[in-house]
VEXZA-946220 format. One line per field, with one value per atom (N, C-alpha, C, CB): x, y, z; residue number from 1; residue in one letter; atom name. Coordinates in pm, 1 decimal. Glycine has a CB too. Layout:
N
x <- X, ...
y <- Y, ...
z <- Z, ...
pos <- NUM, ...
code <- A, ...
site <- CA, ...
This chain:
118
x <- 85.4, 0.0, 89.1, -96.6, 53.1, 127.7, 73.9, 121.0, 165.5, 128.7, 94.5, 243.7, -25.6, -70.1, -175.5, -125.2, -193.1, -299.9, -417.6, -247.5, -405.4, -514.4, -621.8, -462.7, -745.6, -858.2, -903.7, -975.1, -919.0, -961.3, -1063.8, -839.5, -1147.9, -1252.8, -1254.0, -1392.7, -1349.6, -1361.9, -1394.2, -1470.2, -1447.9, -1477.4, -1350.4, -1563.6, -1236.3, -1109.0, -1027.8, -1027.6, -1085.5, -1016.3, -964.9, -1111.1, -838.3, -776.9, -702.3, -881.4, -726.5, -653.3, -514.3, -730.1, -420.4, -282.6, -260.1, -181.6, -179.8, -140.4, -5.3, -135.0, 3.4, 128.2, 173.7, 110.7, 303.0, 361.4, 467.0, 422.6, 468.7, 566.0, 627.4, 500.2, 759.5, 830.7, 872.8, 954.5, 833.8, 866.8, 948.5, 738.2, 1059.2, 1147.0, 1121.2, 1296.9, 1099.4, 1078.6, 1194.5, 943.3, 1224.8, 1323.8, 1249.0, 1424.1, 1272.5, 1211.9, 1321.7, 1142.2, 1296.4, 1394.4, 1337.9, 1428.0, 1416.4, 1380.0, 1485.9, 1369.1, 1443.7, 1536.0, 1491.8, 1538.8, 1577.8, 1543.8, 1641.6, 1544.3, 1599.7, 1683.6, 1687.8, 1630.9, 1794.7, 1808.7, 1897.8, 1867.7, 1869.5, 1957.9, 2058.5, 1876.9, 2186.2, 2292.7, 2409.3, 2338.0, 2497.1, 2611.5, 2714.9, 2676.1, 2725.2, 2821.1, 2776.8, 2965.3, 2852.7, 2818.7, 2817.5, 2916.8, 2911.8, 2916.5, 2791.1, 3040.8, 2749.3, 2627.6, 2507.1, 2606.9, 2502.9, 2392.7, 2388.4, 2406.5, 2503.1, 2507.9, 2454.7, 2651.1, 2495.7, 2448.4, 2298.3, 2521.0, 2245.7, 2101.5, 2025.5, 2068.0, 2077.4, 2012.3, 2012.2, 2082.6, 2125.3, 2136.6, 2042.6, 2281.4, 2040.4, 1962.6, 1814.6, 2020.1, 1778.1, 1640.7, 1573.1, 1639.4, 1641.0, 1582.9, 1556.3, 1673.3, 1531.9, 1510.3, 1364.5, 1585.6, 1340.9, 1205.9, 1156.7, 1203.3, 1031.0, 965.7, 924.1, 841.6, 1005.9, 983.9, 852.2, 1098.4, 794.8, 665.6, 553.4, 632.7, 578.8, 479.3, 489.6, 494.7, 593.8, 610.6, 530.6, 763.3, 404.8, 313.6, 240.4, 212.2, 153.0, 74.5, -19.4, -5.7, -39.0, -128.1, -73.7, -151.6, 55.0, 111.4, 96.9, 259.3, 35.5, 25.0, -116.7, 70.5, -128.9, -259.4, -299.3, -255.3, -424.0, -474.9, -619.9, -462.5, -642.3, -779.1, -788.7, -822.8, -908.3, -936.4, -860.8, -901.4, -853.5, -789.5, -640.4, -813.7, -579.6, -436.8, -421.4, -372.5, -345.3, -320.0, -169.6, -378.6, -130.8, 10.5, 56.9, 36.1, 163.8, 220.7, 328.6, 277.9, 409.0, 525.7, 565.8, 643.8, 603.9, 654.3, 776.6, 543.0, 881.7, 1001.9, 1069.9, 1098.4, 1151.1, 1231.0, 1370.7, 1168.7, 1468.6, 1607.7, 1688.6, 1667.4, 1781.6, 1872.5, 1973.5, 1943.7, 2000.2, 2100.2, 2212.4, 2034.1, 2181.6, 2284.2, 2233.0, 2325.9, 2324.1, 2284.7, 2395.4, 2254.9, 2355.1, 2450.9, 2518.9, 2381.8, 2621.8, 2687.2, 2595.1, 2821.6, 2611.6, 2537.2, 2585.9, 2555.0, 2493.2, 2530.1, 2487.2, 2467.6, 2573.7, 2546.5, 2448.1, 2677.5, 2339.6, 2238.2, 2248.1, 2098.1, 2273.5, 2282.6, 2287.0, 2164.8, 2307.1, 2319.2, 2203.7, 2457.3, 2152.1, 2049.2, 2118.3, 1972.4, 2072.9, 2129.8, 2016.4, 2231.3, 2048.7, 1950.7, 1931.4, 1995.4, 1809.9, 1776.4, 1850.3, 1623.5, 1942.9, 2024.9, 1942.8, 2133.6, 1825.1, 1741.3, 1655.3, 1652.8, 1660.5, 1580.7, 1675.3, 1481.9, 1681.4, 1774.6, 1737.0, 1779.8, 1614.2, 1569.3, 1556.0, 1435.1, 1629.0, 1616.6, 1642.3, 1712.9, 1744.5, 1774.0, 1658.7, 1904.4, 1607.5, 1496.4, 1369.5, 1470.3, 1348.5, 1228.2, 1239.8, 1199.5, 1362.6, 1382.4, 1364.1, 1285.9, 1391.7, 1373.3, 1496.0, 1348.5, 1484.1, 1595.8, 1560.2, 1635.6, 1663.8, 1646.9, 1760.9, 1641.6, 1745.6, 1853.9, 1928.7, 1800.1, 2059.4, 2141.0, 2235.4, 2220.4, 2211.9, 2293.2, 2434.3, 2227.3, 2454.8, 2587.4, 2674.3, 2573.7, 2615.5, 2692.1, 2793.8, 2598.4, 2908.3, 3017.7, 2976.5, 3147.8, 2985.3, 2945.9, 3026.1, 2961.8, 3153.5, 3241.2, 3255.1, 3377.5, 3201.4, 3211.6, 3126.2, 3168.6, 3185.1, 3112.6, 3042.2, 3207.7, 2913.5, 2834.4, 2833.3, 2690.5, 2899.3, 2904.3, 2790.0, 3039.1, 2699.7, 2589.5, 2461.1, 2566.1, 2470.3, 2350.4, 2291.1, 2383.3, 2160.3, 2094.3, 1988.9, 2032.5
y <- -118.6, 0.0, 123.8, 0.4, 225.0, 349.2, 452.7, 402.3, 523.3, 630.5, 754.5, 660.2, 810.1, 929.3, 1001.9, 891.8, 1131.4, 1210.5, 1227.0, 1346.4, 1173.6, 1180.9, 1080.4, 1153.0, 1127.4, 1040.0, 972.3, 1119.5, 841.0, 766.0, 660.9, 699.5, 627.4, 527.4, 431.5, 594.7, 337.8, 241.5, 311.3, 137.9, 432.7, 509.2, 554.6, 630.7, 545.4, 588.5, 471.9, 660.4, 353.3, 237.0, 272.6, 112.0, 242.1, 267.7, 400.0, 264.4, 492.8, 619.9, 598.4, 728.6, 681.6, 675.3, 783.3, 691.2, 753.3, 851.3, 907.8, 787.9, 1040.1, 1107.4, 1192.9, 1193.9, 1208.5, 1294.2, 1380.5, 1210.1, 1509.2, 1603.2, 1682.6, 1697.9, 1690.4, 1769.9, 1899.6, 1692.5, 2013.1, 2144.8, 2220.8, 2224.2, 2278.1, 2353.4, 2502.5, 2319.7, 2572.1, 2716.2, 2782.3, 2753.9, 2904.0, 2982.4, 3084.5, 3051.4, 3081.5, 3174.7, 3268.0, 3100.1, 3396.2, 3493.6, 3559.0, 3601.1, 3557.2, 3624.5, 3730.8, 3523.6, 3857.2, 3966.6, 4029.5, 4072.5, 4025.1, 4076.7, 4186.9, 3963.8, 4269.8, 4379.1, 4374.9, 4516.7, 4427.5, 4432.7, 4551.2, 4299.2, 4612.9, 4716.4, 4647.7, 4827.3, 4676.4, 4616.1, 4712.6, 4480.7, 4690.1, 4780.7, 4760.3, 4760.9, 4637.7, 4611.0, 4486.9, 4591.1, 4456.6, 4346.8, 4212.5, 4342.0, 4189.3, 4062.2, 4042.0, 4056.8, 4146.6, 4135.6, 4112.5, 4262.3, 4183.0, 4164.3, 4020.5, 4261.3, 3965.0, 3826.9, 3730.8, 3788.7, 3750.5, 3664.0, 3676.7, 3696.9, 3799.0, 3818.7, 3750.6, 3968.4, 3761.5, 3694.3, 3542.8, 3730.8, 3488.6, 3343.5, 3295.2, 3304.7, 3366.1, 3321.0, 3356.0, 3379.3, 3460.9, 3511.3, 3532.3, 3638.8, 3503.4, 3528.9, 3401.1, 3617.9, 3416.6, 3300.7, 3264.1, 3183.8, 3136.8, 3085.5, 3008.1, 2995.8, 3024.9, 2941.7, 2813.5, 3015.2, 2711.1, 2588.3, 2519.0, 2492.6, 2545.4, 2484.4, 2540.6, 2507.3, 2654.1, 2713.2, 2659.0, 2864.4, 2581.9, 2522.7, 2393.0, 2496.7, 2404.7, 2290.1, 2287.7, 2296.3, 2192.5, 2182.9, 2301.4, 2053.5, 2379.8, 2495.8, 2605.5, 2553.0, 2602.8, 2706.0, 2668.1, 2729.2, 2554.9, 2508.3, 2521.6, 2363.5, 2526.0, 2520.0, 2373.9, 2586.2, 2344.4, 2208.3, 2214.4, 2136.1, 2183.5, 2185.1, 2094.9, 2328.7, 2063.2, 1977.0, 1844.7, 2049.1, 1786.7, 1657.5, 1662.1, 1577.2, 1779.8, 1791.6, 1803.3, 1915.5, 1712.2, 1711.7, 1721.7, 1583.4, 1785.9, 1800.5, 1680.7, 1931.1, 1619.1, 1502.2, 1540.4, 1407.2, 1641.3, 1672.8, 1817.7, 1578.3, 1887.7, 2025.2, 2035.0, 2129.9, 2100.4, 2117.5, 2247.5, 1996.2, 2301.9, 2420.2, 2396.2, 2550.6, 2423.3, 2401.8, 2527.1, 2281.3, 2555.3, 2668.2, 2630.1, 2708.1, 2722.1, 2691.6, 2794.8, 2682.9, 2922.3, 3024.5, 3155.2, 3042.4, 3245.7, 3380.1, 3477.7, 3386.2, 3602.3, 3708.0, 3749.6, 3829.1, 3831.6, 3888.3, 3989.7, 3953.5, 4008.4, 4111.4, 4246.5, 4098.6, 4331.8, 4459.5, 4576.3, 4472.4, 4674.4, 4796.9, 4881.7, 4875.9, 4925.3, 5006.8, 5151.6, 4951.9, 5175.2, 5310.8, 5307.8, 5396.2, 5425.9, 5439.6, 5525.8, 5501.9, 5491.3, 5573.8, 5698.4, 5494.6, 5814.4, 5942.5, 6042.2, 5997.0, 6149.6, 6257.5, 6322.5, 6362.4, 6363.7, 6428.0, 6561.3, 6448.9, 6569.4, 6690.0, 6811.3, 6664.0, 6790.7, 6900.6, 6960.9, 6852.9, 6904.5, 6953.6, 6998.5, 6844.5, 7129.6, 7180.6, 7136.0, 7332.4, 7090.3, 7041.9, 6888.3, 7107.2, 6823.4, 6678.6, 6603.7, 6629.8, 6643.9, 6575.1, 6591.1, 6629.5, 6714.3, 6739.3, 6667.0, 6890.1, 6661.2, 6599.6, 6447.4, 6659.7, 6396.9, 6253.2, 6217.3, 6171.8, 6313.1, 6297.2, 6229.1, 6435.2, 6101.3, 6025.4, 5970.4, 5911.4, 5932.6, 5877.0, 5780.3, 5989.1, 5702.7, 5617.3, 5696.4, 5479.5, 5718.2, 5793.6, 5696.3, 5907.4, 5676.4, 5583.2, 5635.3, 5556.3, 5765.5, 5823.9, 5821.3, 5965.3, 5793.1, 5792.9, 5680.2, 5779.2, 5705.9, 5608.7, 5492.1, 5675.5, 5371.7, 5251.0, 5231.2, 5129.8, 5263.5, 5234.7, 5351.4, 5195.7, 5467.3, 5582.9, 5560.6, 5712.1, 5584.1, 5568.5, 5698.5, 5528.7, 5692.1, 5810.6, 5838.2, 5793.8, 5944.4, 5980.3, 6074.3, 6046.1, 6101.6, 6194.1, 6121.2, 6284.2, 6000.3, 5925.5, 5988.5, 5775.6, 5976.3, 6023.2, 5923.6, 6164.2
z <- 0.0, 0.0, 0.0, 123.1, -74.3, -87.1, 10.3, -231.1, 78.7, 170.3, 88.4, 271.8, 108.6, 35.2, 115.4, -104.3, 87.9, 147.6, 52.9, 188.7, -67.8, -165.3, -125.3, -310.8, -122.1, -91.5, -220.1, -25.7, -215.6, -334.2, -293.6, -404.6, -391.1, -369.1, -486.8, -351.0, -484.7, -594.2, -726.6, -561.6, -719.7, -841.7, -912.9, -808.2, -843.5, -900.3, -957.7, -794.7, -964.3, -1020.2, -1159.8, -1025.6, -1184.9, -1315.2, -1323.3, -1421.0, -1227.4, -1227.4, -1169.3, -1146.6, -1208.3, -1158.8, -1053.8, -1275.0, -954.2, -853.6, -893.9, -710.6, -902.4, -938.9, -822.2, -1067.1, -809.2, -705.9, -772.3, -587.9, -739.6, -795.3, -681.9, -899.5, -677.4, -578.6, -646.7, -519.9, -589.5, -644.1, -541.3, -682.5, -585.0, -495.3, -513.7, -521.9, -403.3, -403.8, -331.7, -337.7, -368.9, -297.9, -213.3, -396.4, -86.3, 7.2, 56.6, 126.2, 52.5, 100.8, 226.2, -9.1, 332.2, 456.2, 480.9, 577.2, 484.3, 512.4, 643.7, 395.4, 744.4, 875.7, 914.9, 980.3, 1009.7, 1057.8, 1209.9, 1007.6, 1267.3, 1412.4, 1449.1, 1467.8, 1562.2, 1616.8, 1708.0, 1694.5, 1688.3, 1768.0, 1776.5, 1707.7, 1873.2, 1889.1, 1780.3, 2025.2, 1724.4, 1616.5, 1537.7, 1674.0, 1433.1, 1343.2, 1415.8, 1227.1, 1506.5, 1579.9, 1664.2, 1669.5, 1733.6, 1813.6, 1722.7, 1899.5, 1609.5, 1514.6, 1464.4, 1395.8, 1425.8, 1378.8, 1484.8, 1340.3, 1610.6, 1718.6, 1739.3, 1848.0, 1730.1, 1744.1, 1630.4, 1747.7, 1508.1, 1395.1, 1414.2, 1263.0, 1457.1, 1476.0, 1585.9, 1510.1, 1698.1, 1813.6, 1806.6, 1937.7, 1732.5, 1738.9, 1604.5, 1812.2, 1494.7, 1363.5, 1287.8, 1282.7, 1159.7, 1074.1, 1060.2, 1126.9, 1037.7, 1012.4, 1133.3, 886.5, 1166.2, 1266.0, 1194.1, 1333.1, 1205.0, 1128.3, 1162.9, 1151.3, 1278.4, 1312.0, 1224.3, 1460.7, 1158.0, 1068.3, 925.6, 1066.7, 897.6, 764.4, 761.9, 730.4, 725.4, 723.0, 589.5, 841.3, 573.1, 449.4, 432.2, 447.8, 538.2, 529.5, 437.5, 668.0, 407.1, 318.5, 171.2, 351.6, 142.0, 3.5, -49.5, -7.3, -181.4, -248.2, -256.4, -391.4, -218.4, -224.6, -271.0, -86.2, -399.3, -451.8, -573.2, -488.1, -611.6, -726.6, -720.4, -854.9, -600.3, -583.9, -557.9, -702.5, -563.5, -533.8, -382.2, -607.5, -322.4, -178.6, -154.9, -111.8, -46.7, -14.2, 66.2, 63.4, 21.9, 87.4, 188.3, -16.1, 157.1, 239.6, 217.9, 206.9, 325.1, 318.0, 409.7, 359.4, 362.8, 443.2, 401.8, 427.0, 488.8, 457.5, 510.6, 518.5, 429.2, 467.5, 439.6, 392.7, 528.0, 508.7, 402.5, 641.8, 310.6, 208.4, 204.2, 72.5, 226.3, 213.3, 271.0, 66.1, 302.5, 343.0, 305.5, 495.2, 286.7, 258.8, 388.6, 191.4, 376.1, 493.1, 558.8, 455.0, 688.7, 759.9, 709.4, 915.5, 672.7, 611.3, 698.7, 472.1, 710.1, 784.8, 706.0, 813.1, 772.1, 706.4, 751.8, 734.8, 878.4, 931.0, 1082.4, 882.7, 1142.1, 1286.9, 1337.1, 1326.7, 1457.2, 1520.2, 1575.7, 1633.8, 1528.6, 1571.3, 1593.9, 1465.7, 1664.4, 1676.6, 1541.0, 1781.9, 1512.6, 1386.5, 1375.7, 1374.6, 1280.1, 1262.5, 1219.5, 1160.3, 1161.5, 1114.6, 1225.4, 1002.3, 1344.3, 1456.0, 1566.2, 1507.8, 1590.1, 1690.6, 1831.6, 1684.5, 1851.6, 1981.7, 1983.2, 2018.3, 1896.5, 1881.0, 2012.0, 1774.3, 2087.7, 2214.5, 2313.0, 2276.7, 2324.8, 2415.8, 2369.2, 2427.2, 2237.7, 2180.8, 2167.8, 2044.6, 2179.6, 2157.0, 2010.9, 2242.6, 1923.7, 1778.7, 1718.2, 1710.4, 1689.7, 1634.3, 1497.4, 1728.4, 1422.8, 1289.3, 1260.7, 1182.6, 1155.5, 1108.0, 1001.5, 1051.6, 1024.2, 930.4, 860.4, 1002.6, 731.4, 652.9, 630.9, 519.0, 645.2, 624.5, 749.0, 577.1, 863.7, 988.8, 987.8, 1110.7, 1049.0, 1056.6, 1146.2, 1110.0, 1092.4, 1165.0, 1292.8, 1076.0, 1290.3, 1404.6, 1502.0, 1355.0, 1468.3, 1556.8, 1680.6, 1483.8, 1797.4, 1923.5, 1952.5, 2040.6, 1978.4, 2005.0, 2155.4, 1950.8, 2195.4, 2338.4, 2377.6, 2371.9, 2284.1, 2311.4, 2345.9, 2192.1, 2394.4, 2434.4, 2559.2, 2459.5, 2573.2, 2695.4, 2733.2, 2677.2
pos <- 1, 1, 1, 1, 2, 2, 2, 2, 3, 3, 3, 3, 4, 4, 4, 4, 5, 5, 5, 5, 6, 6, 6, 6, 7, 7, 7, 7, 8, 8, 8, 8, 9, 9, 9, 9, 10, 10, 10, 10, 11, 11, 11, 11, 12, 12, 12, 12, 13, 13, 13, 13, 14, 14, 14, 14, 15, 15, 15, 15, 16, 16, 16, 16, 17, 17, 17, 17, 18, 18, 18, 18, 19, 19, 19, 19, 20, 20, 20, 20, 21, 21, 21, 21, 22, 22, 22, 22, 23, 23, 23, 23, 24, 24, 24, 24, 25, 25, 25, 25, 26, 26, 26, 26, 27, 27, 27, 27, 28, 28, 28, 28, 29, 29, 29, 29, 30, 30, 30, 30, 31, 31, 31, 31, 32, 32, 32, 32, 33, 33, 33, 33, 34, 34, 34, 34, 35, 35, 35, 35, 36, 36, 36, 36, 37, 37, 37, 37, 38, 38, 38, 38, 39, 39, 39, 39, 40, 40, 40, 40, 41, 41, 41, 41, 42, 42, 42, 42, 43, 43, 43, 43, 44, 44, 44, 44, 45, 45, 45, 45, 46, 46, 46, 46, 47, 47, 47, 47, 48, 48, 48, 48, 49, 49, 49, 49, 50, 50, 50, 50, 51, 51, 51, 51, 52, 52, 52, 52, 53, 53, 53, 53, 54, 54, 54, 54, 55, 55, 55, 55, 56, 56, 56, 56, 57, 57, 57, 57, 58, 58, 58, 58, 59, 59, 59, 59, 60, 60, 60, 60, 61, 61, 61, 61, 62, 62, 62, 62, 63, 63, 63, 63, 64, 64, 64, 64, 65, 65, 65, 65, 66, 66, 66, 66, 67, 67, 67, 67, 68, 68, 68, 68, 69, 69, 69, 69, 70, 70, 70, 70, 71, 71, 71, 71, 72, 72, 72, 72, 73, 73, 73, 73, 74, 74, 74, 74, 75, 75, 75, 75, 76, 76, 76, 76, 77, 77, 77, 77, 78, 78, 78, 78, 79, 79, 79, 79, 80, 80, 80, 80, 81, 81, 81, 81, 82, 82, 82, 82, 83, 83, 83, 83, 84, 84, 84, 84, 85, 85, 85, 85, 86, 86, 86, 86, 87, 87, 87, 87, 88, 88, 88, 88, 89, 89, 89, 89, 90, 90, 90, 90, 91, 91, 91, 91, 92, 92, 92, 92, 93, 93, 93, 93, 94, 94, 94, 94, 95, 95, 95, 95, 96, 96, 96, 96, 97, 97, 97, 97, 98, 98, 98, 98, 99, 99, 99, 99, 100, 100, 100, 100, 101, 101, 101, 101, 102, 102, 102, 102, 103, 103, 103, 103, 104, 104, 104, 104, 105, 105, 105, 105, 106, 106, 106, 106, 107, 107, 107, 107, 108, 108, 108, 108, 109, 109, 109, 109, 110, 110, 110, 110, 111, 111, 111, 111, 112, 112, 112, 112, 113, 113, 113, 113, 114, 114, 114, 114, 115, 115, 115, 115, 116, 116, 116, 116, 117, 117, 117, 117, 118, 118, 118, 118
code <- M, M, M, M, T, T, T, T, D, D, D, D, T, T, T, T, N, N, N, N, V, V, V, V, I, I, I, I, Y, Y, Y, Y, T, T, T, T, K, K, K, K, N, N, N, N, D, D, D, D, I, I, I, I, G, G, G, G, K, K, K, K, N, N, N, N, L, L, L, L, Y, Y, Y, Y, R, R, R, R, K, K, K, K, K, K, K, K, T, T, T, T, Y, Y, Y, Y, Y, Y, Y, Y, T, T, T, T, L, L, L, L, V, V, V, V, V, V, V, V, E, E, E, E, Q, Q, Q, Q, E, E, E, E, V, V, V, V, L, L, L, L, A, A, A, A, K, K, K, K, D, D, D, D, K, K, K, K, D, D, D, D, E, E, E, E, A, A, A, A, D, D, D, D, N, N, N, N, L, L, L, L, F, F, F, F, I, I, I, I, D, D, D, D, N, N, N, N, G, G, G, G, G, G, G, G, I, I, I, I, N, N, N, N, H, H, H, H, S, S, S, S, E, E, E, E, I, I, I, I, T, T, T, T, T, T, T, T, Q, Q, Q, Q, I, I, I, I, T, T, T, T, E, E, E, E, Q, Q, Q, Q, K, K, K, K, N, N, N, N, G, G, G, G, V, V, V, V, E, E, E, E, T, T, T, T, Y, Y, Y, Y, Y, Y, Y, Y, V, V, V, V, D, D, D, D, A, A, A, A, N, N, N, N, W, W, W, W, S, S, S, S, D, D, D, D, S, S, S, S, D, D, D, D, N, N, N, N, T, T, T, T, E, E, E, E, Y, Y, Y, Y, V, V, V, V, G, G, G, G, K, K, K, K, V, V, V, V, V, V, V, V, Y, Y, Y, Y, N, N, N, N, E, E, E, E, D, D, D, D, N, N, N, N, E, E, E, E, Y, Y, Y, Y, A, A, A, A, K, K, K, K, E, E, E, E, D, D, D, D, G, G, G, G, D, D, D, D, V, V, V, V, E, E, E, E, I, I, I, I, N, N, N, N, A, A, A, A, S, S, S, S, A, A, A, A, D, D, D, D, E, E, E, E, T, T, T, T, E, E, E, E, I, I, I, I, N, N, N, N, N, N, N, N, N, N, N, N, K, K, K, K, E, E, E, E
site <- N, CA, C, CB, N, CA, C, CB, N, CA, C, CB, N, CA, C, CB, N, CA, C, CB, N, CA, C, CB, N, CA, C, CB, N, CA, C, CB, N, CA, C, CB, N, CA, C, CB, N, CA, C, CB, N, CA, C, CB, N, CA, C, CB, N, CA, C, CB, N, CA, C, CB, N, CA, C, CB, N, CA, C, CB, N, CA, C, CB, N, CA, C, CB, N, CA, C, CB, N, CA, C, CB, N, CA, C, CB, N, CA, C, CB, N, CA, C, CB, N, CA, C, CB, N, CA, C, CB, N, CA, C, CB, N, CA, C, CB, N, CA, C, CB, N, CA, C, CB, N, CA, C, CB, N, CA, C, CB, N, CA, C, CB, N, CA, C, CB, N, CA, C, CB, N, CA, C, CB, N, CA, C, CB, N, CA, C, CB, N, CA, C, CB, N, CA, C, CB, N, CA, C, CB, N, CA, C, CB, N, CA, C, CB, N, CA, C, CB, N, CA, C, CB, N, CA, C, CB, N, CA, C, CB, N, CA, C, CB, N, CA, C, CB, N, CA, C, CB, N, CA, C, CB, N, CA, C, CB, N, CA, C, CB, N, CA, C, CB, N, CA, C, CB, N, CA, C, CB, N, CA, C, CB, N, CA, C, CB, N, CA, C, CB, N, CA, C, CB, N, CA, C, CB, N, CA, C, CB, N, CA, C, CB, N, CA, C, CB, N, CA, C, CB, N, CA, C, CB, N, CA, C, CB, N, CA, C, CB, N, CA, C, CB, N, CA, C, CB, N, CA, C, CB, N, CA, C, CB, N, CA, C, CB, N, CA, C, CB, N, CA, C, CB, N, CA, C, CB, N, CA, C, CB, N, CA, C, CB, N, CA, C, CB, N, CA, C, CB, N, CA, C, CB, N, CA, C, CB, N, CA, C, CB, N, CA, C, CB, N, CA, C, CB, N, CA, C, CB, N, CA, C, CB, N, CA, C, CB, N, CA, C, CB, N, CA, C, CB, N, CA, C, CB, N, CA, C, CB, N, CA, C, CB, N, CA, C, CB, N, CA, C, CB, N, CA, C, CB, N, CA, C, CB, N, CA, C, CB, N, CA, C, CB, N, CA, C, CB, N, CA, C, CB, N, CA, C, CB, N, CA, C, CB, N, CA, C, CB, N, CA, C, CB, N, CA, C, CB, N, CA, C, CB, N, CA, C, CB, N, CA, C, CB, N, CA, C, CB, N, CA, C, CB, N, CA, C, CB, N, CA, C, CB, N, CA, C, CB, N, CA, C, CB, N, CA, C, CB, N, CA, C, CB, N, CA, C, CB
């Protein structure tokens, strides 16, 4: 007997059961605030990625007799962690410190230590 999720009855005598495996590429791009690249990498490793318990047959189309037999997700590759910008006070607001007006500045030096924190 063959293991399948397709429901069949005596009315299906003579029909063939087919199975097709299709590979999809899923891209997950996440962001995190961290003091440096090493901390960011550790945060991504420990707290990011895919919740594998959500990779179930519910993510597939199943209609007109097509049933999902198996679903899986595997890590294959990732890019390097890339610097996007630094949280700084908004330079266009002279009261930024008092207002708590901050922004992400892509031009700010990644390695510069900001001593103006409050």
